[in-house]
Structures are given as C-alpha cells and as structure tokens.
N, C-alpha and C positions, 0 to 999 in steps of 0.2 A: 237503291241498293248500294251497299258499301263498296268502295273501290277495292279491287284485288291488289295485294301487295307483292312486290318482287324483292326478294331478300338474298343478298350474297352471304356466304358463310366463310369465316376464317377458321379453319381447323389448325390450331397452333400446337406445336411440339418443340420443346427446347427453344422457345422464343422465335420460331420460324413457322410460316404457313406451309402446311404439307397437304398432300392429297393422295388417296389410294383408290382401290377398287374392292367392293365388298368388305370394306374395313381392313384390307390387306394391301401389301405392296406399297407402303407409304413412301412418297418421294417429296423432295424439297420444291417449293414453288417461289416464294418471295418473302419479304419482310412484312409483318402485320401492318406496320406504319405506312409503307408505300401503298399497299392494297387498300387500306382503310381510306386514305386520302383520295385514291382513285375512285372508290365507290361513293364517297361523299359527294363527288362532283359528277357522277355518271347517271344520276337519276334514281338510284336505289331508294326504296322507301324506308328500309331499316337495314341494320347490319347485325350479324350474329358472330360472337367470338367464343369459340370452344377451346379450352385447354384439354386436348383429347386424351392425354395420358395421366392427368391428375388423379382420377379415381383409381385407375389400375395401379398407380405407383403409391397410392395412399398418402397424397400430399395435397396442400391447398394450391389454388391456381396461381399462375405467375402474375403478380401484381404489376411489375415493371412494364411488361408488354401491354397489359390492359390500360394502364395510365397513359401510355403513349398513344394508343388507339383512341381512347376516349377524348383526349385533348385535341384530336384532329378530325373528329366527325361531329356533325351537327344534325344527324338523323338519329332516331332511337336505336340504342345499342343494347342487345341482349347478351348476357355473359353466362357461361356455364363451364363446368369442370371442377371436380373436387368440392362440390357444394353439399355439405353433410349436416350443417348446423345453422342456427339463426345467426351466429357470429359470422359464418361464411357469407350469408346473404348480406349482412351489414357491411362486411368488408368490400364486397363487389359493388354495392350501391354507393358506398362512400368514395370509391375509386373510379366512378364514371359510368357504371351500368345504369340503364333505365329499367331494365327487367333482368331477372335472374332465372336461369334455367337449371332445373334439378332433375336428375335421372337416377343414378345408382343410389344417391343419398335418400331419395324418396322411397325406393324399394326397401331399403334397410329400415327406414322409419317413416311410414306413410303419414304420421301425424305432423311431420315437418312441413308438409304442404299447407295444412290448416293453420299451424302456428305462424308461418311466414305471411300467409294471406291476412291473418288478423293483425299482425304487427305492421306490415308494410302496404297492405291493400292487395286484393287479388290481381289487379292489373300488373303488379310487379312479379307475379309468380307464374313461371312457365314450366309445365311438365313436359320433359323431353322423353320420348320412348324410342328405343332401337328395337325394331321388330323384324322377325324372320319366320319363315314357314318351317314348322317342325311337325312331321307326321300329319300334315293337312291342317294344322292349327297355326294361327298367328300368335307367336310367342315372344315374350319380352326378354331381351338380353341386356346385360349391364357390363360395366368395366370396359367401355369402348368396343362393345360387341363380342367380347371374349367369353362371357359367362352366360349360360342359359339358365334363366331363373325358373323356367317351367310355368311361369305366370301367363294366363290367357290375356292377350293384348286388349281385347274388347272389354273384359271385366276390369282390367287395370285402368284403362282410359276412363271408364265410367266412375270408378272410385276416385281417380284424380280430380275429376270435375266436382264430385260430391265433397271432397276434402277442401276444395277452395281454389284450385288452379284456375287462373284467368285465361289461359291459352294452352294449346297443346301442339308440340312439334312431333310429327310422325316421321321417323327415319326408317326407310325400308332398306335393310341390309341386303336383301336379294337384288335390289336394283342400284345400290350405291355405286357410283362411278362407272356403271355399265353404259350409260348414255343411250339407253333404249326406250326412255320414257318413264314417267312417274308410275308408281305402283297403284294404279287406279283401283284394282280389286281390294287391296289392303286398305287404302284410304276410305273407300266406300264402306267396307265392313266395320272398320274401327271408328273413323271420324263421323260417319253417318249417324252414329248413335248419340252424338253430343250436341250441346247447344252453345258451347264456348267456341271461339275461333280456332281453326285448325290450320297449321302450317305443314304443307307437304314437302318432304325432303327425300332425295335419292332418285337418280335416274335421268335427270335433264340432260339432253344432248344437243337440242336445237330449239329454235323458236316454236316450232309446231308442238313440241312436247308441253309447253306452257299453255298453249291454246287448248290442247286436248285435256289437260288437267282441269282447267276452269270450266270447260264445256261438259266433260264427262263425270267430274266429281264435284258437284255443286257444294259439297261440304267444305271444300278447300277454300280458305280465305286468303292464302298466300302460297307462293311457290318459292322454295329455298333451294339454292344451288351453289356450287363452288367452282369446279374446274371449268365449266363452260364460260363462266365469267372471268376467272383468273387468266385463262389462256386466250381471251378475247374471241371465243367462238360465237358468243352471243353478246351483242351490244344492248345494254339495258334500255337506253332511250329508243332505239329502233324496235326492240321487243315490245315496248309499251305502245308504240304507234301501231304495230301489227295487231296487238290485242284489241286496241280501241277500234280499229277498222273492222274487226270481227265481232264487235258488240260487247266485248268484255270491259267492264268499268275499271279504269285505272287512273292514277294521278299522272297527268302529263306535265 
C-alpha cells in the first residue's frame, strides 16, 4: 500500500501567507519563505503554494514569492493560482514548481487539462476543485470560492480524470477553516469515483481528524491542511508517528 501523504498548504495573498474560514475572514499568518523552510524540515511530504486571489483579480501568479519558496524547499512543490494557459504552466514549472494546480482555468477551458498533460506529463497536472453543498448537491465553485458554476462536482471530477489530470485536490468550502474534521461525505461521494490520487483539503483541526480521514475515506491519498500546521496545533512528525501507530502507512 502506498504511503499516505501529509501536505501543508500556503495560501498566499499579496506576498503573504493568509488563512480564513469558509474562504472568508482572511487574516495574515507569516511569510511564505519562513513557513516553507519550516515545513521542509518538519517532515512534510509535499508543499502546496496557492496564489489565492490571482484568478479573481485576473492576473498571473506572483513569481517572486514562488521563486523564494522553491529555492528553499527540497520536497515536491505544487503551485496554483491564475493558471489559465499552457504558458502559465510553463512559467510555474520553470520557476520551481514540480506540479501545477489548475482550478478556474480548467472550468473555463477543460481542454487545458489534456493539453498540459500531453506537453508536461499527467504527473504535473493537478485539478483543484472548490466544492460546496448547494440544494443537496456537491457543486463546483471558482474564483477563490466566490462564484458558483452550477457544475456537479462528481461529474467534473470524472471529466478531469478523463481529460488527463494526474491528481485531484478536493477542497471542501463547507469545512474550510472550521477545524471540525475533513468532509468525509464529500470526499467519498466525489473522490470515491476516481482512480487517480485524491488529496483531501478543508477541516483539519487535530491529529484525530487525519486518522479519521484515512480510516473512513480510503479514497484519500493525502491530507492537506494549513492553519493547524501554521499555528503549531499539529506537529507533522508527531502526527505521522500517531498515524503509523494506528496502522496508517506513512513516511517516517
């Protein structure tokens, strides 16, 4: 069985790492460089860097902050925010990204997934989905969770896989920042239909939440979180020891 991954996430706005709740109430946390260096030494399996306002502001991602982070980490780095063209993929990969995450750009042009997978390899293409319950349906949102596309999350996830995405990040807007646990229902409904790796995001508040994720949602290959790691509420090395003691395969 493949090891489950623990992945911290840097949500970056105006060159600073920020965090909110349900994609609202954004507050300053720290510099991307300081947190990236910390996670590189803390036992994290990978790191995610999101420029969270790039799509909403209609601009490309901040390259300066990305270069700083990439030069200080030696674990796989996924980068997203403002990815709308193959040129954007190229720019991110040339400036230190190992994988590129596309969200709003793929909704606007689904063929971008396949084009990127063909040019760079599907292992470089990560489809990120911000999902919220609307009238009993799991629905895809874009532009940092601001815009309801009306697209069914299950169908979009399947199409993303078919188009060539090598990995899927499922962000639950309903549980984001709430720290009440991962959205097991959403993960099972959406991720359970796929064969590509699924990264669960949104809701982690304590070590037990990661254990519940991997035990109750077998489709989850990784747990992604931000504030519980940023504010040292969960120590990654200790978390992995706890998971290993419960029989969850992890890299120690």
